C-alpha positions as CSV (number, residue, x, y, z in Angstrom):
1,M,-0.4,-14.9,24.1
2,K,1.9,-11.5,23.2
3,T,1.0,-10.5,19.8
4,K,2.8,-8.3,17.7
5,K,1.4,-7.2,14.0
6,Y,3.7,-6.1,11.2
7,S,2.9,-2.1,10.7
8,I,4.5,-2.3,7.8
9,L,1.5,-4.5,6.0
10,A,-0.9,-2.9,7.6
11,G,0.4,0.8,6.9
12,L,0.3,-0.6,2.7
13,L,-3.5,-1.9,2.8
14,L,-5.6,1.3,2.8
15,T,-7.9,2.3,0.5
16,A,-10.6,4.5,0.5
17,S,-14.6,3.3,-1.8
18,V,-15.4,7.0,-3.2
19,F,-19.1,7.9,-3.1
20,A,-20.0,11.4,-4.7
21,Q,-17.4,13.6,-3.8
22,A,-16.2,12.4,0.0
23,P,-14.8,8.7,0.9
24,Q,-17.6,7.3,2.9
25,K,-15.3,4.3,4.5
26,M,-11.6,2.7,3.9
27,S,-10.5,-0.8,4.0
28,Y,-7.9,-1.8,5.7
29,Q,-6.0,-5.1,5.9
30,A,-3.6,-6.1,8.1
31,V,-1.3,-9.6,9.3
32,I,-1.6,-10.8,12.5
33,R,1.6,-12.8,14.2
34,S,2.2,-14.3,17.1
35,I,5.3,-13.6,19.8
36,N,7.4,-16.3,17.7
37,N,6.2,-14.9,14.0
38,A,3.1,-18.1,13.6
39,L,0.2,-16.7,12.1
40,L,-2.9,-16.2,14.0
41,T,-5.1,-17.5,11.6
42,S,-8.8,-18.3,12.0
43,T,-9.7,-16.2,15.1
44,S,-12.3,-13.9,15.8
45,V,-10.0,-9.8,17.0
46,G,-11.2,-7.5,18.7
47,M,-9.9,-3.6,17.1
48,K,-10.6,-0.5,18.1
49,I,-9.8,2.1,14.9
50,S,-9.5,5.9,15.6
51,I,-8.6,8.4,12.6
52,L,-5.9,11.1,14.7
53,Q,-5.9,14.7,13.1
54,G,-2.6,16.8,12.6
55,S,-0.4,14.0,14.3
56,S,0.2,10.8,15.6
57,T,-0.6,11.8,18.6
58,G,-3.2,14.5,17.4
59,T,-6.6,14.7,18.2
60,S,-9.4,11.8,17.0
61,V,-11.6,13.5,14.7
62,Y,-13.4,9.3,14.5
63,V,-13.8,6.3,16.6
64,E,-15.3,3.2,16.2
65,T,-14.3,-0.4,17.3
66,Q,-15.2,-4.2,14.9
67,T,-14.6,-7.8,15.7
68,P,-13.2,-8.8,12.7
69,S,-11.6,-12.1,12.1
70,T,-8.0,-13.4,11.1
71,N,-8.5,-15.7,8.0
72,A,-5.7,-19.2,7.4
73,N,-3.0,-16.8,6.4
74,G,-3.7,-14.2,9.1
75,L,-5.2,-11.6,7.7
76,V,-7.5,-9.1,9.0
77,S,-10.0,-7.5,6.7
78,L,-12.5,-4.6,7.6
79,E,-13.7,-1.5,5.9
80,I,-13.2,1.8,8.6
81,G,-16.5,3.5,8.8
82,T,-18.9,0.6,9.6
83,G,-17.7,-0.7,12.4
84,T,-19.6,0.3,16.5
85,V,-19.0,4.1,16.2
86,I,-17.4,6.0,19.2
87,T,-17.3,9.4,18.6
88,G,-17.3,11.2,15.7
89,T,-18.9,11.0,12.3
90,F,-16.6,9.8,8.9
91,A,-18.6,10.9,6.3
92,T,-17.6,14.3,7.8
93,I,-14.2,14.5,8.0
94,N,-12.7,17.1,6.2
95,W,-9.9,15.1,4.1
96,A,-8.2,18.6,3.1
97,A,-7.6,19.4,6.5
98,G,-4.6,16.7,7.0
99,P,-2.9,15.2,7.9
100,Y,-4.3,12.7,9.1
101,F,-3.2,9.2,10.8
102,I,-5.0,6.2,11.7
103,K,-4.3,4.1,15.0
104,T,-4.9,1.1,15.2
105,E,-5.5,-1.0,19.1
106,T,-6.3,-4.8,18.8
107,D,-6.8,-7.6,21.3
108,P,-5.8,-10.5,19.8
109,T,-8.4,-12.5,22.4
110,G,-11.5,-10.8,20.5
111,G,-12.6,-8.2,23.5
112,T,-11.5,-4.9,24.2
113,S,-7.9,-5.0,26.3
114,Y,-6.6,-3.8,23.6
115,T,-2.4,-5.5,24.1
116,I,-0.9,-4.0,20.4
117,A,-1.3,0.0,19.2
118,G,0.0,1.0,16.1
119,T,-0.4,4.5,14.4
120,K,0.7,5.1,10.3
121,E,0.3,8.2,8.8
122,L,-2.8,8.3,5.9
123,I,-0.5,9.8,2.6
124,S,-1.7,9.1,-0.3
125,V,-4.8,7.7,0.2
126,P,-8.0,8.5,0.3
127,Y,-6.2,12.1,-1.0
128,A,-5.2,10.3,-4.7
129,L,-8.8,8.9,-4.8
130,F,-10.0,12.1,-3.1
131,S,-7.9,14.6,-5.7
132,A,-8.8,12.6,-8.7
133,N,-12.5,13.3,-7.7
134,G,-12.6,17.1,-7.5
135,G,-11.2,17.6,-3.9
136,V,-7.9,19.2,-4.6
137,G,-7.1,21.4,-7.8
138,G,-5.0,22.8,-9.4
139,F,-3.7,19.7,-11.5
140,T,-2.9,19.7,-15.0
141,H,-2.4,15.3,-15.0
142,Y,-4.3,13.0,-13.8
143,L,-4.5,9.5,-13.4
144,G,-4.7,7.0,-16.1
145,E,-2.8,9.6,-18.5
146,A,-0.1,8.3,-21.2
147,F,2.6,10.3,-20.1
148,N,6.7,9.8,-20.3
149,G,6.5,6.5,-21.3
150,G,4.1,4.9,-19.2
151,I,0.6,5.4,-17.4
152,I,0.0,8.4,-14.3
153,Y,-0.8,6.5,-11.6
154,Y,-0.6,8.4,-8.7
155,L,-0.2,11.9,-8.4
156,Y,0.9,14.9,-5.8
157,K,1.3,18.3,-4.7
158,G,5.4,18.6,-3.5
159,S,6.5,20.8,-1.0
160,D,8.2,22.6,-3.8
161,G,4.6,23.4,-4.7
162,L,4.3,21.7,-7.8
163,E,2.9,18.4,-9.6
164,H,4.6,15.4,-9.1
165,G,3.5,11.3,-9.9
166,L,4.3,8.1,-10.8
167,I,4.4,6.2,-13.9
168,V,3.7,2.9,-14.4
169,A,5.7,0.7,-17.3
170,L,3.2,-0.6,-20.6
171,T,5.1,-4.1,-20.5
172,A,6.3,-6.5,-17.5
173,S,8.4,-9.7,-17.4
174,T,8.9,-12.7,-14.5
175,A,11.3,-12.7,-12.6
176,A,13.5,-13.5,-9.6
177,W,14.4,-10.9,-6.8
178,Q,18.1,-12.5,-6.6
179,T,19.8,-15.4,-7.3
180,S,21.7,-16.1,-4.0
181,S,20.5,-15.2,-0.3
182,T,22.5,-11.6,-0.3
183,L,21.4,-9.1,2.4
184,V,21.8,-5.7,0.0
185,N,20.1,-3.3,2.8
186,A,17.3,-2.4,0.3
187,N,14.8,-2.0,2.8
188,L,13.4,1.3,1.9
189,T,9.1,0.8,1.8
190,E,8.6,4.4,-0.3
191,D,11.6,5.2,-2.2
192,G,12.3,2.1,-4.7
193,A,15.3,4.1,-6.5
194,Y,17.1,3.7,-3.7
195,N,16.4,-0.1,-3.7
196,T,17.2,-0.6,-7.1
197,V,20.1,0.7,-6.9
198,L,21.3,-1.8,-4.3
199,M,19.9,-5.0,-5.9
200,T,22.8,-7.2,-6.6
201,G,22.5,-10.5,-8.3
202,S,19.1,-9.5,-9.0
203,P,17.3,-10.6,-12.3
204,A,14.9,-8.5,-11.8
205,A,17.1,-5.1,-11.4
206,T,18.1,-6.0,-14.7
207,Y,14.9,-6.3,-16.6
208,I,14.2,-3.0,-15.2
209,A,17.6,-2.0,-16.5
210,S,16.5,-3.1,-19.7
211,L,13.5,-0.5,-20.0
212,G,16.2,2.7,-19.5
213,A,16.9,5.5,-17.2
214,G,14.9,6.5,-14.7
215,W,13.1,3.4,-14.4
216,Y,13.3,1.1,-11.2
217,L,11.6,-1.7,-9.3
218,P,8.8,-0.5,-7.0
219,S,9.0,-0.5,-3.7
220,I,5.9,-1.8,-1.4
221,D,4.5,1.6,-0.7
222,E,4.4,2.8,-4.4
223,L,3.2,-1.3,-5.3
224,G,0.4,-0.5,-2.9
225,L,-0.2,2.8,-4.5
226,L,-0.3,0.9,-7.7
227,Y,-2.6,-1.7,-6.5
228,Y,-5.4,0.6,-5.0
229,N,-5.0,3.0,-8.0
230,R,-5.5,-0.1,-10.8
231,Y,-9.3,1.3,-11.7
232,S,-7.9,4.5,-13.7
233,T,-4.1,2.9,-14.6
234,Q,-6.5,-0.8,-15.9
235,K,-8.9,2.3,-18.1
236,G,-5.4,3.9,-19.2
237,L,-2.5,0.7,-20.2
238,R,-6.1,-0.8,-22.3
239,A,-6.8,2.1,-24.2
240,G,-3.6,1.9,-25.4
241,G,-3.5,-1.9,-26.4
242,N,-0.8,-2.3,-23.7
243,T,-0.3,-5.0,-21.2
244,L,-2.5,-4.9,-18.8
245,L,-2.0,-5.6,-15.0
246,S,-2.8,-8.8,-13.5
247,S,-5.1,-9.7,-11.3
248,L,-3.7,-12.7,-10.3
249,A,-0.4,-12.3,-10.3
250,Y,2.3,-11.3,-7.4
251,Y,4.7,-8.3,-8.5
252,W,8.2,-8.3,-6.8
253,S,8.7,-4.9,-4.4
254,S,12.2,-3.7,-4.5
255,T,12.0,-3.8,-0.9
256,E,14.0,-6.5,0.8
257,Y,12.7,-8.1,3.7
258,N,16.0,-9.8,5.0
259,A,19.1,-11.5,3.2
260,S,16.7,-14.6,1.3
261,S,13.5,-12.6,0.8
262,G,12.0,-10.2,-0.5
263,F,7.8,-8.1,-0.4
264,Y,5.9,-8.4,-2.8
265,F,2.6,-7.6,-3.3
266,N,-0.4,-10.1,-4.1
267,F,-2.8,-8.3,-6.8
268,S,-4.8,-11.4,-6.0
269,S,-6.0,-10.9,-2.9
270,G,-4.7,-7.3,-2.1
271,Y,-2.1,-7.4,0.5
272,A,1.9,-7.7,1.4
273,Y,4.1,-10.5,2.4
274,Y,7.3,-12.0,1.4
275,D,8.4,-14.6,-0.2
276,P,12.5,-16.3,-0.9
277,K,14.9,-13.9,-3.7
278,A,14.3,-16.4,-6.0
279,A,10.9,-17.1,-6.4
280,T,9.8,-15.7,-9.9
281,Y,7.0,-13.4,-10.2
282,T,5.8,-10.6,-12.3
283,V,8.3,-7.6,-12.8
284,R,7.3,-3.9,-13.9
285,G,8.5,-0.9,-13.3
286,V,8.0,2.9,-12.0
287,R,9.1,6.0,-12.9
288,A,8.2,9.0,-11.0
289,F,8.1,12.8,-11.9
């Protein structure tokens, strides 16, 4: 069977577990599908994972193999850093010497004849966690800080040398993505502000607009960052008596899948997927600074 992996789903679901000052493992999830778009469920797959330094074709600083199984939803989950090591030492990777890319190669039959390959840049994780634990200095703000009408859940230094970040709103609502199946080309995975402007006939976008200028519905990447940085975010929300992030809800992103569906993030199971736009899911605004 020829299979393919939706790289958007795999790329979003990367995080790190931090011990002392450096990450020792990273969680990785991906949905595996057949060529006819059917989920490859309850199947053992072979995977080779490489961490590349410098570029998508850069030097491999760490390589391992694993044989995880997909679940009933076609989702495969594993922890990079705990497999059979081919080369390198995960604990000694200098995350400050990036950029780094994760290359995955998959054999859907469970062996080592890898027929599916994909590479994704590791942009914010584990960098966000690394910086939060003292790996990258010079930040005046911190994760979980009450700032500019919300709670900071992501921080980074931009190409301008300045500090930037993402803020989640203090409250949430529920709404449909769109009332009709109309393609609006809100298809960016990394820019929710761009997507939200394009969302027509959207109860979700209407609610976001009620929050005031600067707020928008997060893209699927921005929702992934919120999910994986929810430890500090939740503490900040709780300290202010604000609406907590739900551990059960589906959160709408502003990233469109097609005319009839949009991407959401499942905060219960920790994965991204898509559903009909008419579905009523949780809607929460974010803003950038």
